[in-house]
C-alpha positions in Angstrom: 22.3 -55.4 -68.6 18.8 -55.8 -70.0 18.9 -59.5 -69.1 19.9 -58.6 -65.6 17.0 -56.1 -65.4 14.5 -58.8 -66.6 15.9 -61.3 -64.1 15.7 -58.8 -61.3 12.1 -58.0 -62.0 11.2 -61.6 -62.3 12.8 -62.4 -58.9 11.2 -59.5 -57.2 7.8 -60.5 -58.5 8.1 -63.9 -56.9 10.5 -66.1 -58.8 11.2 -67.3 -62.3 8.7 -66.4 -65.0 5.9 -68.8 -65.7 7.1 -69.2 -69.2 10.0 -71.3 -67.9 7.5 -73.8 -66.4 5.4 -74.3 -69.5 3.0 -71.3 -69.1 2.3 -69.1 -72.1 5.1 -66.7 -73.0 2.7 -63.8 -72.9 2.6 -63.5 -69.1 2.1 -60.0 -67.7 5.4 -57.9 -67.7 6.3 -57.0 -64.1 6.7 -53.4 -63.2 10.2 -52.1 -63.2 12.1 -51.5 -60.0 12.6 -47.9 -58.9 16.1 -46.8 -59.9 17.2 -46.4 -56.3 16.2 -50.0 -55.5 17.6 -51.7 -58.6 21.2 -52.9 -58.0 22.0 -52.7 -61.7 21.1 -49.0 -61.9 23.5 -46.1 -61.3 21.2 -44.5 -58.7 21.4 -47.6 -56.5 25.2 -47.8 -56.9 25.6 -44.2 -55.9 23.7 -45.0 -52.7 26.1 -47.9 -52.1 29.0 -45.5 -52.8 27.7 -43.0 -50.2 27.5 -45.8 -47.6 31.1 -46.9 -48.5 32.4 -43.4 -48.0 30.7 -43.1 -44.5 31.9 -46.7 -43.6 35.4 -45.4 -42.8 34.3 -41.9 -41.5 34.1 -43.1 -37.9 37.5 -44.8 -37.7 39.3 -41.8 -39.3 37.4 -39.3 -37.1 38.4 -41.2 -33.9 42.0 -42.1 -35.0 43.2 -38.6 -34.3 41.1 -38.0 -31.2 44.4 -37.9 -29.1 45.9 -35.2 -31.4 42.8 -33.0 -31.2 42.8 -33.3 -27.4 46.6 -33.5 -26.7 46.7 -30.8 -24.0 43.6 -32.3 -22.3 44.8 -35.9 -22.4 48.2 -35.0 -20.9 46.7 -32.8 -18.2 43.7 -34.9 -17.2 45.4 -38.2 -17.3 48.7 -36.8 -15.8 51.0 -38.3 -18.4 54.0 -37.1 -20.3 54.4 -36.9 -24.0 56.1 -40.3 -24.3 53.1 -42.0 -22.7 50.7 -39.9 -24.7 52.3 -41.1 -28.0 51.7 -44.7 -26.9 48.1 -44.1 -27.9 49.3 -44.0 -31.5 51.9 -46.7 -31.0 49.2 -49.1 -29.7 47.1 -48.5 -32.7 49.9 -49.4 -35.0 51.2 -52.6 -33.3 48.4 -55.0 -34.3 48.6 -53.7 -37.9 52.2 -54.9 -38.2 50.6 -58.4 -38.4 47.1 -57.7 -39.6 48.3 -56.2 -42.9 49.2 -59.7 -43.9 46.1 -61.4 -42.6 43.3 -58.9 -42.9 42.6 -59.8 -46.5 42.8 -63.5 -45.7 40.2 -63.1 -42.9 37.9 -61.2 -45.3 38.3 -63.7 -48.2 38.5 -67.0 -46.5 37.0 -66.7 -42.9 34.4 -64.1 -42.5 33.5 -63.0 -46.1 33.3 -59.3 -47.0 29.9 -58.7 -45.3 30.6 -60.3 -41.9 34.2 -59.1 -42.1 33.2 -55.5 -42.5 30.6 -55.8 -39.6 33.1 -57.5 -37.3 35.9 -54.9 -38.0 33.4 -52.1 -37.5 32.5 -53.6 -34.1 36.2 -53.7 -33.1 36.4 -50.0 -34.0 33.2 -49.2 -31.8 34.3 -51.4 -28.9 37.9 -50.0 -29.0 36.6 -46.4 -28.9 34.2 -47.2 -26.0 37.1 -48.8 -24.0 39.3 -45.8 -24.8 36.6 -43.4 -23.5 36.0 -45.6 -20.3 39.7 -45.3 -19.6 39.2 -41.6 -19.3 36.1 -41.9 -17.2 37.7 -44.3 -14.8 41.1 -42.4 -14.8 42.9 -45.6 -16.1 45.4 -44.8 -18.8 46.2 -48.5 -19.3 42.6 -48.9 -20.3 42.9 -46.1 -22.8 45.9 -47.9 -24.3 44.1 -51.2 -24.5 41.2 -49.4 -26.2 43.5 -48.0 -28.9 44.9 -51.5 -29.4 41.4 -52.9 -30.0 40.5 -49.9 -32.2 43.7 -50.6 -34.3 42.6 -54.2 -34.9 39.5 -52.9 -36.6 40.7 -49.7 -38.2 43.2 -50.8 -40.9 41.3 -54.0 -41.7 38.1 -51.9 -42.2 39.9 -49.9 -44.9 40.7 -53.2 -46.7 37.1 -54.1 -46.5 36.0 -50.7 -47.8 38.3 -51.1 -50.9 37.0 -54.6 -51.4 33.4 -53.4 -51.6 34.6 -50.7 -54.1 36.2 -53.2 -56.4 33.1 -55.4 -56.2 30.6 -52.7 -57.1 32.6 -50.5 -59.4 34.8 -51.4 -62.4 37.4 -50.0 -64.7 37.8 -46.2 -64.8 35.1 -45.7 -62.2 37.5 -47.2 -59.6 39.9 -44.3 -59.6 37.1 -41.8 -58.8 35.6 -44.1 -56.2 39.0 -44.6 -54.4 39.5 -40.8 -54.6 36.1 -40.1 -53.0 36.7 -42.6 -50.3 40.0 -41.1 -49.4 38.5 -37.6 -49.5 35.8 -38.7 -47.0 38.5 -40.2 -44.7 40.3 -36.9 -44.7 37.1 -35.0 -44.0 36.6 -37.3 -41.0 40.1 -36.4 -39.7 39.5 -32.7 -40.4 36.1 -32.6 -38.6 37.8 -34.4 -35.6 40.6 -31.8 -35.3 38.2 -28.9 -35.3 35.3 -30.3 -33.3 36.8 -32.3 -30.3 38.3 -29.3 -28.5 35.1 -27.4 -28.8 33.1 -30.4 -27.6 35.4 -30.8 -24.6 34.8 -27.2 -23.6 31.0 -27.7 -23.8 31.2 -30.9 -21.7 33.5 -29.0 -19.2 30.9 -26.2 -19.0 28.1 -28.7 -18.4 29.9 -30.6 -15.7 31.4 -27.5 -14.1 35.1 -28.6 -14.2 37.7 -30.2 -16.4 39.2 -33.6 -15.6 39.4 -37.2 -16.6 35.6 -37.6 -16.5 35.1 -34.7 -18.9 37.7 -36.2 -21.2 36.0 -39.7 -21.1 32.6 -38.3 -21.8 34.0 -36.2 -24.7 35.6 -39.3 -26.2 32.4 -41.3 -25.7 30.3 -38.7 -27.6 33.0 -38.8 -30.4 32.4 -42.5 -30.6 28.9 -41.9 -32.0 30.7 -41.6 -35.4 31.9 -45.2 -35.1 28.3 -46.3 -34.5 27.4 -44.4 -37.7 30.1 -46.5 -39.5 28.7 -49.7 -38.0 25.2 -48.9 -39.3 26.7 -48.3 -42.8 28.4 -51.7 -42.5 25.1 -53.4 -41.7 23.2 -51.7 -44.5 26.0 -52.4 -47.0 25.9 -56.1 -46.0 22.1 -56.2 -46.7 22.4 -54.4 -50.0 25.3 -56.6 -51.1 23.4 -59.8 -50.2 20.3 -58.5 -52.0 22.4 -57.7 -55.1 23.9 -61.2 -55.0 20.4 -62.7 -55.0 19.0 -60.5 -57.7 21.9 -60.2 -60.1 23.8 -63.3 -59.1 26.7 -61.0 -58.2 29.5 -62.8 -56.4 30.8 -61.6 -53.0 33.7 -59.2 -53.2 37.3 -60.6 -52.8 40.3 -58.6 -51.8 42.4 -60.3 -54.5 45.3 -60.4 -52.0 47.5 -63.5 -52.2 50.0 -63.4 -49.3 53.1 -65.7 -49.4 55.8 -64.5 -47.0 58.3 -66.6 -49.0 57.9 -64.0 -51.7 59.9 -61.5 -49.6 63.2 -63.1 -50.6 62.4 -62.3 -54.2 61.9 -58.6 -53.6 64.1 -56.4 -55.8 66.3 -53.5 -54.7 64.0 -50.9 -56.1 61.1 -52.3 -54.1 63.2 -52.2 -50.9 64.0 -48.6 -51.7 60.3 -47.9 -52.1 59.7 -49.4 -48.7 62.3 -47.1 -47.1 60.9 -44.0 -48.8 57.4 -44.9 -47.5 58.5 -45.5 -43.9 60.9 -42.5 -43.6 58.3 -40.2 -45.2 55.2 -41.1 -43.2 57.0 -41.2 -39.8 57.6 -37.5 -40.4 54.0 -36.7 -41.1 51.6 -38.7 -38.8 53.6 -38.4 -35.5 54.1 -34.7 -36.3 50.3 -34.2 -36.7 49.8 -36.2 -33.5 52.0 -33.6 -31.6 51.3 -30.5 -33.7 48.6 -28.8 -31.8 50.7 -27.9 -28.8 53.6 -27.0 -31.1 51.5 -24.3 -32.8 50.3 -22.9 -29.5 53.8 -22.8 -27.9 56.0 -21.6 -30.8 53.6 -19.4 -32.7 51.2 -18.3 -30.0 48.0 -19.7 -31.7 44.9 -20.2 -29.7 43.7 -23.8 -29.1 41.1 -23.5 -31.8 43.4 -21.9 -34.3 46.1 -24.5 -33.6 43.6 -27.3 -34.2 42.6 -25.7 -37.5 46.2 -25.3 -38.8 47.0 -28.9 -37.6 44.2 -30.2 -39.7 45.2 -28.3 -42.9 47.1 -31.4 -44.2 43.9 -33.3 -44.2 41.8 -30.4 -45.6 44.1 -30.1 -48.6 44.4 -33.9 -49.1 40.6 -34.3 -49.4 40.2 -32.4 -52.8 43.8 -32.8 -54.0 44.3 -36.6 -53.8 41.9 -37.3 -56.7 43.4 -34.4 -58.7 47.0 -35.6 -58.2 45.9 -39.1 -58.9 44.6 -38.0 -62.4 47.8 -35.9 -62.9 50.1 -38.9 -62.2 48.0 -41.2 -64.3 48.2 -38.7 -67.3 51.9 -37.9 -67.0 53.7 -41.0 -65.5 57.2 -40.1 -64.3 56.4 -41.4 -60.8 59.9 -41.0 -59.4 60.0 -37.4 -60.3 56.7 -36.7 -58.6 57.9 -38.6 -55.5 61.0 -36.5 -55.5 59.0 -33.3 -55.7 56.8 -34.4 -52.8 59.7 -35.3 -50.6 61.7 -32.1 -51.3 58.6 -30.0 -50.6 58.0 -31.9 -47.3 61.6 -31.3 -46.3 61.3 -27.6 -47.1 58.1 -27.5 -44.9 59.8 -29.0 -41.9 62.8 -26.7 -42.2 60.5 -23.7 -42.3 58.6 -24.9 -39.2 61.9 -25.7 -37.4 64.1 -22.7 -38.1 61.8 -19.8 -39.1 58.9 -17.8 -37.5 57.2 -17.5 -40.9 53.4 -18.0 -40.8 53.1 -21.8 -40.4 50.1 -21.8 -42.7 52.6 -21.7 -45.6 54.6 -24.7 -44.4 51.4 -26.7 -43.5 49.8 -26.0 -46.9 53.1 -27.3 -48.6 53.0 -30.3 -46.4 49.4 -31.0 -47.3 50.1 -30.8 -51.0 53.2 -32.9 -50.9 51.5 -35.5 -48.7 48.7 -35.9 -51.2 51.1 -36.1 -54.2 53.4 -38.7 -52.6 50.5 -41.1 -51.9 49.4 -40.9 -55.5 52.8 -41.4 -57.0 54.5 -43.8 -54.5 52.0 -46.6 -53.9 51.3 -47.4 -57.6 55.1 -47.9 -58.2 54.9 -51.3 -56.3 52.8 -52.7 -59.2 55.6 -51.7 -61.7 58.3 -53.7 -60.0 56.5 -56.7 -58.6 54.8 -59.6 -60.6 51.0 -59.7 -60.2 51.1 -62.9 -58.1 53.3 -61.1 -55.5 51.4 -57.8 -55.3 49.4 -58.9 -52.2 52.5 -59.8 -50.3 54.4 -56.6 -51.4 51.5 -54.3 -50.4 51.0 -56.2 -47.1 54.7 -56.0 -46.3 54.8 -52.2 -47.2 51.8 -51.5 -44.8 53.4 -53.7 -42.2 56.7 -52.0 -42.0 54.9 -48.6 -42.3 52.9 -49.5 -39.1 56.1 -50.8 -37.4 57.9 -47.6 -38.2 54.9 -45.4 -37.0 54.7 -47.4 -33.7 58.5 -47.1 -32.9 58.8 -43.4 -34.1 55.8 -42.4 -32.2 57.4 -43.5 -29.0 60.8 -42.0 -29.9 59.1 -38.7 -30.8 57.4 -38.5 -27.4 60.8 -39.2 -25.7 62.6 -36.5 -27.7 59.8 -33.9 -26.9 59.9 -34.7 -23.2 63.7 -34.4 -22.9 64.8 -32.0 -25.7 61.8 -30.0 -26.9 60.2 -29.2 -30.2 63.3 -27.9 -32.0 65.1 -31.3 -31.6 61.9 -33.1 -32.6 61.8 -31.1 -35.8 65.5 -31.8 -36.5 64.6 -35.5 -36.0 61.8 -35.3 -38.5 64.1 -33.5 -41.0 66.6 -36.3 -40.7 63.8 -38.9 -41.5 62.7 -36.9 -44.6 66.3 -36.5 -45.6 66.8 -40.3 -45.5 63.6 -40.6 -47.6 65.1 -38.1 -50.1 68.4 -40.1 -50.3 66.4 -43.2 -51.0 64.5 -41.5 -53.8 67.7 -40.4 -55.5 69.1 -44.0 -55.1 65.9 -45.3 -56.6 66.3 -43.0 -59.6 69.9 -44.1 -60.1 69.1 -47.8 -59.7 66.0 -47.6 -62.0 68.0 -45.8 -64.7 70.9 -48.3 -64.4 68.5 -51.2 -64.8 66.5 -49.5 -67.4 63.4 -49.9 -65.3 59.9 -48.5 -66.0 59.4 -46.5 -62.8 60.0 -43.2 -64.4 58.4 -43.9 -67.8 55.9 -41.4 -69.1 52.3 -42.4 -69.5 52.8 -42.6 -73.3 55.8 -45.0 -72.9 53.8 -47.3 -70.7 50.9 -47.3 -73.1 53.3 -48.2 -76.0 54.8 -51.1 -74.0 51.3 -52.3 -73.1 50.3 -52.3 -76.8 53.5 -54.1 -77.9 52.9 -56.8 -75.2 49.3 -57.2 -76.4 50.5 -57.8 -80.0 
């Protein structure tokens, strides 16, 4: 580190020291860089971390714009729930493919810096097109905007993680990933609680509600995407500067995608995929439709319905890092996944068949959602060789997006024809299928003497024995 500091000072003072060119070794010592400007110092890396966190804020804020304005979108654009849910389906469709190629584009085509800037531009342009669709009363334009937005959204998350791995190492990474996830959830929470209020202010300013009011509200919300683009530009500059000063290499995703690896996937891995899809399709589409559910069934005001619909994200922000540490310390991943799925099933049953205060069910859903993410996704690394990890995670994200796209449309159709009770029964069926897959995974893992349910101590002992 001291050599890096010396080299950084030398470069910033105008190049290599004179001693290297035959001058006396007693040349004046250059002044040290301020900590905030020195890429080898903690203060500078904390600045970079702040920019990384805000890099994804805009895309997560705008992703759930439709959920926050469900009533307004359906009324102002004169669409039913099926068409409304297409706004989520169109986001997911491009990511069925881009999950495989996003990392390749960052590593081999654009590089991390240009890749991040380009994907941030897609997010900004997509949100602007989405808003213009409202202003011009063209729902097809709103759908196209969500498609463009989707091209940038998921790939931007890959770029964000790549920057994190490039700047932070070892045990720091868990904390960094946790902070990034927390900021993403904060973005979603702010959106849920702000957009309805913003719509009412624009409505008061224009004197009436309508598609123009909707479009202007969405355009104002797009300012957060511009904030993310600015963060991408500053990050690119700081990363290039660090490369010049510290000879730091550009970040790589580390993803190696070979579709031929799919034929080698084991039964436990396929069960993990099924758990993932069946679980998440009962969470995100529900949140997308939740605001009206809470106003119609429980009589909440629009603002209160937005608040309770966002509680999943509110809880996820602080709890994801905590649950991550808990799972790391204890192991037993299958048991934690089982707890998360059972709790989610209980939450949906409460929402469907009781009139209990929905805050209870939504708090349970928030806790279980946070726990599942921490316990499920790391299991892939336990059942897949390292050279196939990129393909496995890419495939998992791909079928997750495929499931979300299809189920979003089905959920809208059920709500239009059968109502919220049938929709909740459908979500209960999805979570039940996820629960069945968890039980099968436990049985298969036990029969094969797999390591998915090892304790942290057992995994440490195996690692030490392999090292010897």
